[in-house]
C-alpha atoms as one frame of an Amber mdcrd trajectory, in Angstrom:
protein
-166.706 207.086  90.926-164.191 204.307  90.306-166.164 201.244  89.368-163.722
 198.650  88.040-160.229 197.341  88.534-158.084 197.554  85.444-157.018 193.939
  85.957-160.327 192.396  84.966-160.293 190.256  81.842-162.384 191.216  78.827
-163.300 194.488  80.550-164.306 197.117  78.086-163.937 199.995  80.509-161.989
 201.033  83.559-164.040 202.217  86.446-163.193 201.525  89.503-137.414 179.270
  89.604-136.038 177.923  86.407-134.818 180.225  83.718-134.983 178.002  80.662
-135.824 178.180  76.992-137.541 174.783  77.052-141.283 174.344  77.204-142.082
 171.809  79.911-145.530 170.400  80.581-146.840 167.704  82.832-147.677 164.399
  81.225-151.115 164.256  79.647-153.966 163.077  81.848-156.660 160.711  80.855
-159.182 162.559  78.729-161.871 164.059  80.997-165.127 162.197  80.611-167.423
 163.263  77.795-170.928 164.223  78.953-173.768 161.883  78.235-177.503 162.553
  78.181-177.941 163.576  81.797-180.415 165.783  83.582-180.026 169.459  82.706
-182.352 172.310  81.939-183.126 170.425  78.733-184.793 167.054  79.217-182.418
 165.193  76.829-179.074 166.941  76.880-176.656 166.648  73.964-173.674 168.577
  72.681-171.613 168.520  69.516-168.037 167.248  69.348-165.130 168.434  67.187
-161.617 166.954  67.103-158.974 169.199  65.503-155.664 168.156  63.964-153.638
 171.130  62.702-150.194 171.749  61.259-148.996 175.352  61.348-145.890 176.918
  59.805-145.232 180.370  61.279-142.951 182.966  59.710-141.936 185.258  62.585
-140.538 187.848  60.192-143.670 188.436  58.095-146.109 187.402  60.857-147.836
 185.158  58.355-148.532 181.451  58.686-149.732 178.548  56.596-152.085 175.981
  58.063-153.854 172.708  57.412-156.743 171.540  59.525-158.489 168.194  59.745
-161.679 168.415  61.768-163.692 165.319  62.691-167.175 166.556  63.566-169.807
 164.469  65.328-173.416 165.598  65.039-174.854 164.545  68.385-177.952 166.662
  67.805-181.336 165.257  66.738-181.230 167.601  63.733-180.080 167.320  60.115
-177.410 169.964  59.419-177.373 171.487  55.941-174.657 174.089  56.549-171.814
 174.715  58.949-170.019 177.898  59.967-166.491 178.742  61.048-165.276 181.754
  63.001-162.416 183.689  61.366-161.677 186.012  64.269-158.558 187.683  62.846
-160.696 189.228  60.085-162.034 191.656  62.713-158.730 193.513  62.617-159.282
 195.171  59.240-160.453 198.714  58.462-164.214 198.737  57.973-164.844 195.550
  59.949-167.800 195.391  62.331-165.404 195.610  65.278-163.808 198.707  63.762
-167.077 200.479  62.983-168.713 199.573  66.282-165.705 200.889  68.180-165.923
 204.183  66.315-169.692 204.609  66.727-170.479 203.437  70.274-170.894 206.288
  72.763-168.057 205.158  75.043-165.497 203.209  72.970-162.945 200.900  74.523
-159.810 203.038  74.714-157.660 200.040  73.756-159.429 199.846  70.394-160.701
 203.355  69.619-160.026 204.053  65.938-156.826 201.990  65.780-158.245 199.287
  63.485-159.253 201.889  60.908-155.606 202.955  60.624-154.041 199.539  60.057
-151.929 199.141  56.920-152.157 196.037  54.709-149.122 194.463  56.370-150.586
 195.194  59.836-154.123 193.849  59.469-155.248 190.417  60.530-156.831 187.879
  58.254-157.603 184.194  57.842-158.122 183.044  54.262-159.507 179.588  53.585
-158.171 178.344  50.234-159.564 174.806  50.296-162.299 173.018  52.248-163.550
 169.469  51.749-166.218 167.310  53.389-165.290 163.628  53.330-163.064 164.388
  50.350-165.572 166.470  48.368-164.832 170.138  47.715-167.258 172.602  49.306
-168.569 176.005  48.343-167.874 178.572  51.032-168.000 182.328  51.451-166.195
 184.589  53.882-168.618 187.090  55.416-166.665 189.308  57.788-165.466 187.104
  60.613-167.638 184.133  59.654-167.091 181.478  56.989-170.428 180.259  55.588
-170.186 176.704  54.241-172.618 174.826  51.984-172.314 171.108  52.629-171.893
 168.548  49.883-174.240 166.289  51.816-176.370 167.032  54.902-174.995 165.725
  58.185-177.477 163.312  59.714-178.136 162.956  63.462-175.405 160.806  64.968
-173.223 161.053  61.849-169.507 161.787  61.939-167.880 163.680  59.055-164.377
 164.875  58.279-163.586 168.398  57.096-160.164 169.076  55.591-159.031 172.666
  55.209-156.065 174.598  53.907-155.690 178.203  55.033-153.241 181.044  55.370
-153.313 183.933  57.800-151.638 187.081  59.019-151.267 188.074  62.655-152.570
 191.614  63.221-150.803 194.311  65.166-151.952 193.674  68.722-155.067 195.705
  69.459-157.513 193.465  71.290-156.460 190.209  72.957-154.710 188.696  69.897
-151.845 190.024  67.870-148.176 190.728  67.472-145.822 192.984  69.371-148.097
 194.177  72.142-147.283 197.275  74.166-145.007 195.205  76.428-143.084 193.803
  73.475-144.453 190.237  73.455-143.980 188.934  69.914-147.013 186.664  69.419
-150.273 186.473  71.374-152.089 183.769  69.400-155.657 183.685  70.619-158.677
 182.949  68.406-156.130 182.427  65.638-157.441 179.431  63.665-160.675 178.692
  61.743-162.928 177.616  64.606-166.156 175.718  64.037-169.191 177.555  65.366
-171.308 175.907  68.033-174.666 174.336  67.277-176.833 173.526  70.297-180.470
 173.208  71.351-180.931 176.859  70.385-179.443 176.373  66.899-176.304 177.876
  65.347-174.206 180.503  67.138-172.211 181.991  64.259-171.876 185.407  65.878
-169.554 187.932  64.232-166.566 189.061  66.285-167.494 192.620  67.223-166.545
 193.259  70.813-166.261 190.313  73.123-167.085 186.835  74.337-166.924 183.424
  72.718-168.587 180.009  72.481-166.968 176.796  71.258-167.398 173.084  70.593
-165.850 170.585  72.981-163.204 168.305  71.479-159.593 167.149  71.389-156.806
 169.186  69.766-153.637 167.870  68.114-151.443 170.779  66.974-148.018 170.737
  65.318-146.455 174.201  65.298-143.348 175.008  63.282-141.671 178.231  64.370
-138.278 179.937  64.713-136.070 177.773  66.935-135.268 180.683  69.285-138.909
 181.205  70.307-140.257 179.889  73.613-143.868 178.712  73.292-146.516 178.204
  75.962-150.279 177.798  76.027-152.967 175.146  75.839-152.223 171.433  76.035
-149.287 169.122  76.700-146.042 169.172  74.767-145.530 165.748  73.174-142.170
 166.466  71.617-139.988 169.178  70.097-138.022 168.393  66.967-135.721 170.267
  64.621-137.305 171.383  61.353-135.659 172.621  58.199-133.387 175.633  58.408
-133.749 177.820  61.454-137.007 176.296  62.706-138.328 173.723  65.142-141.644
 171.885  65.398-143.537 171.562  68.664-146.307 168.966  68.961-149.117 169.654
  71.459-152.166 167.660  72.462-155.093 169.013  74.483-157.882 166.645  75.567
-161.503 167.759  75.920-161.247 171.538  75.596-163.141 174.038  73.465-160.266
 176.269  72.420-156.527 176.224  71.755-154.237 179.190  72.473-150.521 179.816
  72.393-148.040 182.641  72.816-144.416 182.858  71.771-141.448 185.139  72.312
-137.663 184.704  72.093-137.181 186.454  75.445-139.594 184.429  77.561-138.398
 183.152  80.900-140.172 179.875  81.670-140.648 178.932  85.309-142.661 176.057
  86.763-144.188 175.316  90.136-146.053 172.185  91.163-149.383 172.421  92.963
-149.511 169.682  95.635-151.974 167.045  94.383-152.704 169.345  91.464-151.372
 170.583  88.131-147.970 171.859  87.133-148.047 175.647  86.844-146.093 177.322
  84.049-145.106 180.993  84.002-143.917 182.747  80.831-142.713 186.332  81.098
-140.215 188.616  79.396-136.643 188.587  80.634-136.479 192.260  79.609-138.894
 193.359  82.354-137.593 195.807  84.960-136.156 194.104  88.027-139.080 194.981
  90.290-141.491 193.450  87.746-139.323 190.341  87.460-139.478 190.059  91.250
-143.266 190.340  91.090-143.462 187.411  88.663-141.397 185.312  91.058-143.610
 186.251  94.017-146.701 185.524  91.921-145.879 181.838  91.613-146.600 180.585
  95.157-149.689 182.815  95.245-150.961 181.103  92.088-150.516 177.758  93.831
-152.715 179.036  96.663-155.306 180.339  94.193-155.440 177.016  92.361-155.961
 175.235  95.654-158.678 177.693  96.721-160.691 177.298  93.531-160.333 173.520
  93.494-161.570 173.381  97.085-164.487 175.792  96.711-165.706 174.894  93.201
-164.320 171.523  92.158-161.025 169.842  91.323-159.117 171.308  88.353-159.042
 168.329  85.950-156.036 169.035  83.726-152.343 168.465  84.417-151.056 171.940
  83.606-151.992 175.606  83.703-149.948 178.468  82.225-149.810 182.148  83.194
-148.416 183.984  80.166-147.391 187.587  79.632-149.161 188.781  76.482-152.390
 190.256  75.159-153.728 193.604  76.330-154.918 193.144  79.895-156.142 189.742
  80.919-158.109 187.073  79.091-158.826 183.435  79.851-158.214 180.480  77.553
-158.056 176.691  77.809-155.402 175.697  80.368-153.884 179.176  80.264-154.322
 182.930  80.471-152.650 185.854  78.756-152.097 188.880  80.974-150.041 192.039
  80.781-147.034 191.745  83.034-145.837 195.254  83.841-147.992 195.482  86.956
-147.699 196.151  90.634-147.688 192.945  92.671-151.274 193.231  93.930-152.555
 193.861  90.422-150.543 190.936  89.040-152.043 188.566  91.625-155.509 190.049
  91.126-155.603 189.598  87.365-154.195 186.082  87.713-156.867 185.231  90.285
-159.632 186.433  87.985-158.339 184.701  84.861-157.529 181.469  86.682-161.050
 181.384  88.110-162.313 181.447  84.524-160.897 177.941  84.149-163.975 176.894
  86.086-166.524 179.533  85.084-166.366 179.293  81.311-163.695 176.810  80.401
-165.196 173.954  82.399-168.679 175.385  82.912-168.757 176.482  79.291-171.637
 178.931  79.078-172.439 180.763  75.868-170.643 183.981  76.780-172.365 186.049
  74.106-175.792 185.294  75.606-174.900 184.803  79.271-171.711 186.778  79.772
-172.695 187.491  83.383-172.455 183.790  84.217-168.759 183.625  83.444-167.634
 187.170  84.261-169.881 187.628  87.278-169.360 184.231  88.845-165.621 184.534
  88.212-165.597 187.961  89.860-167.418 186.549  92.872-165.113 183.604  93.518
-161.924 185.534  92.682-162.880 188.331  95.102-163.259 185.749  97.856-160.033
 184.026  96.813-158.112 187.308  96.888-159.552 188.078 100.303-158.193 184.749
 101.516-154.866 184.520  99.686-153.881 188.176 100.124-155.277 188.333 103.671
-157.334 191.431 102.871-159.664 191.014 105.857-162.731 192.279 104.000-166.001
 191.442 105.753-167.871 191.386 102.455-165.553 190.813  99.467-168.475 191.446
  97.082-169.325 194.887  98.493-167.795 196.727  95.549-169.915 194.762  93.101
-173.071 195.767  95.014-172.090 199.432  94.810-171.382 199.203  91.086-174.675
 197.459  90.373-176.715 199.988  92.374-174.995 202.782  90.481-176.059 201.193
  87.184-179.590 200.341  88.345-180.234 203.960  89.275-178.462 205.486  86.242
-181.196 204.925  83.675-178.709 203.033  81.476-179.270 199.491  82.696-180.297
 196.719  80.295-181.370 193.235  81.430-178.816 190.442  81.679-180.561 188.753
  78.753-178.963 191.362  76.456-176.476 189.966  73.944-172.941 190.953  74.922
-172.519 193.038  71.757-175.876 194.767  72.055-175.414 197.073  75.016-175.879
 200.786  74.358-172.801 201.571  76.446-169.615 199.647  77.154-169.939 200.835
  80.738-173.392 199.256  81.043-172.032 195.991  79.682-169.097 196.017  82.076
-171.147 196.639  85.206-173.856 194.186  84.155-171.487 191.357  83.281-168.972
 191.719  86.105-170.819 193.403  88.976-174.461 192.426  88.561-173.340 188.912
  87.687-171.320 188.808  90.914-174.248 190.195  92.905-176.500 187.505  91.406
-174.392 184.827  93.096-173.629 186.743  96.303-177.277 187.714  96.775-178.336
 184.126  96.118-176.371 183.365  99.289-178.562 185.881 101.111-181.693 184.201
  99.719-180.813 180.555 100.415-178.109 180.866 103.102-174.321 180.977 102.706
-173.763 177.279 103.408-176.368 176.364 100.812-174.682 178.669  98.294-171.386
 176.838  98.815-173.161 173.525  98.229-174.896 174.949  95.168-171.635 176.052
  93.544-170.136 172.589  94.038-173.251 170.847  92.729-173.377 173.143  89.716
-169.775 172.225  88.916-170.305 168.522  89.506-173.376 168.371  87.272-172.315
 170.693  84.446-168.519 170.633  84.059-167.564 169.854  80.447-171.009 170.970
  79.300-172.730 174.179  78.188-174.890 175.204  81.180-177.582 177.876  81.020
-178.889 180.274  83.691-181.652 177.858  84.590-179.059 175.200  85.418-177.627
 177.377  88.206-181.057 177.941  89.718-182.046 174.300  89.411-178.819 173.347
  91.197-179.796 175.690  94.041-183.336 174.333  94.115-182.071 170.749  94.342
-179.762 171.691  97.214-182.397 173.621  99.154-185.819 172.312  98.120-186.903
 175.941  97.592-188.602 177.473  94.554-186.225 180.012  93.031-187.396 180.689
  89.473-188.666 184.100  90.580-185.112 185.103  91.521-183.714 184.238  88.104
-186.576 185.953  86.288-186.571 189.224  88.207-182.856 189.763  88.684-181.451
 188.348  85.440-184.263 188.784  82.939-185.629 192.217  83.855-184.338 195.500
  85.252-186.739 195.325  88.194-185.112 196.649  91.342-185.220 195.819  95.033
-186.375 198.563  97.369-187.826 197.857 100.803-188.449 200.449 103.507-189.418
 200.700 107.140-192.772 202.465 106.823-193.896 202.822 110.437-193.177 201.836
 114.044-196.003 201.925 116.567-195.010 200.586 119.975-194.451 196.874 119.222
-195.858 196.927 115.693-193.567 197.331 112.688-194.767 197.991 109.154-192.490
 197.382 106.184-193.167 198.437 102.606-192.101 196.972  99.263-191.432 199.843
  96.853-189.432 198.085  94.127-190.999 195.461  91.884-188.572 192.673  92.754
-189.609 190.548  95.753-187.201 189.268  98.388-187.274 187.492 101.728-186.409
 189.991 104.429-183.914 189.985 107.301-184.822 192.556 109.989-182.891 193.617
 113.065-184.923 195.245 115.868-183.525 197.249 118.779-185.881 197.577 121.732
-186.275 200.554 124.032-184.547 198.583 126.795-181.419 198.247 124.638-181.830
 194.580 123.734-182.002 193.362 120.124-183.797 190.655 118.183-183.445 189.437
 114.602-186.475 188.491 112.520-186.818 186.653 109.228-189.812 187.204 106.945
-190.003 184.459 104.302-191.136 185.206 100.774-194.258 183.206 100.067-193.331
 182.257  96.490-190.103 180.649  97.753-192.229 177.937  99.399-189.801 177.640
 102.282-187.102 179.394 104.294-183.344 179.583 104.436-181.635 178.218 107.565
-181.654 180.974 110.185-181.353 181.546 113.903-183.693 184.560 113.664-187.321
 184.580 114.785-189.331 183.431 111.749-192.524 185.337 110.961-195.373 184.389
 108.578-194.752 184.606 104.827-195.018 187.866 102.933-196.972 187.458  99.682
-195.384 189.601  96.982-198.537 191.400  95.744-199.146 192.956  99.180-197.142
 196.204  99.222-196.974 196.384 103.021-196.360 193.891 105.809-196.973 194.433
 109.533-195.702 192.218 112.322-195.514 192.427 116.087-192.193 192.433 117.913
-191.655 191.172 121.467-191.365 194.529 123.220-191.556 198.244 122.635-189.401
 199.080 119.617-186.760 201.777 119.468-185.400 201.227 115.924-185.617 198.842
 112.983-183.104 197.985 110.254-183.812 195.963 107.125-180.975 193.754 105.895
-178.332 194.719 108.496-175.624 192.641 106.743-176.267 194.255 103.334-176.968
 190.972 101.570-179.681 192.529  99.396-178.963 194.782  96.438-181.484 197.312
  97.709-181.186 200.383  95.497-182.221 202.826  98.250-180.675 201.932 101.568
-181.648 205.309 102.997-185.137 204.035 103.848-183.981 200.749 105.359-183.797
 202.154 108.894-186.111 203.965 111.250
């Protein structure tokens, strides 16, 4: 059974213009507003803030670089901080790292990784080495533990206090294996993702200094000011707005970028990049970076991709909320597709449909993760699943696919997992799944079903309103699963905590059946543990039909419907009998397949 498209970003399995060397960005916008203490799932919301200033000198021959970093950190929490932590992601690409060992011991390893890390030579590994770190001018003790730098502070950081960390570091770009790296399989020189010492997030749940083992990230909102010195023949694209480009000593140039209110900074560089641009009407400037050495049919695909990306940007801005930055870049690089601030890295040697599909998915992540910045390690289904949902609908629209239910594939994948005996609840940490396949289906497909099925529960128009409210209330924040449900509850006035608990926090399944038909009386049965409101279509012996809606009592209300509404069904009662208008010929539960019922064979009689 084919369960995933190969174009999905971060997937750990596969189941189913101008031609210029200049980097051109739109002028910088006003910094998007910083969140204040507003109503969220926590009564007094706060989030940390980190402003980065970095100077980087890259040697494209040795793939090593020297860096300085000044980080101004604001402790907006009510807590005293005695330590801080930095992520050193490149350290994962060393023999014996947690990423290496996990890849070689999990039952179904990611084929892109396999045992490749274990075979890296000293000049091929990745590393970030911090040689100096100061807090407000005082030297700090620090220890590198795998992919995390543990830092003892010279003085605790008080609530509301702002401190300055100054760092000197050097690093080596690994051979491209997963997301980051040099000289990927398509020949892109530098895919610079998760490349700098990145401060770990501290929130209402405490520190999130997770090691880099398999996937997913979490970062602190802030402004970035980056000066990159690199070989003058390299074309550079990525996060932020180019302020200026100046000649440096010898054969190098320095590019100065600024990125307001983001939680990451990414760039890619190659001497053979073509750089095209296309303006979105009343929207951002789109940048496209791809190798001039691609075969002609692939070059043609990258040209055809550009107007489609305009349409995708317009679709997402209309159906979620307005994209707030002035540029977005689609860049050939990496090992598949992965989202970053204001940009994505994707592989470029694709058929046209695949190229549009991966761009749709990664672009949608600009909303579901880079604006609605969930903790991906804890709630990976919120970014991957919600992105899969909206990108499936966008592809259906932009590519004129004519699919009645664009989420149908996600339902099939989820039901496969739910009946496989391998499912784990969506509360599972992204690195803690027994199988990569189980992670992939849970994050992408079950996460998509969560949103699609919510439309079945509350009504499609209410789902559209919920998505827009969720964006309006939580963009530039770190929303949690409860925030999505509370957005839906505020739109509808319904009680929906049961839906979050059963579908996202357990492996309870939905299974309803038609138990009996006796003349005009119909008896339904709940077999699975998870409750749902029920849509029923009845065909009478005279050939006429009638639709019924049976509300779920614990919802404390109903979705908008034109069907005949029957009395509530209380969850604890395993059966429910109601009387139809005439003699009944046949009955079908959920005729539009909005429920993720794991056994549809008993839905009809």
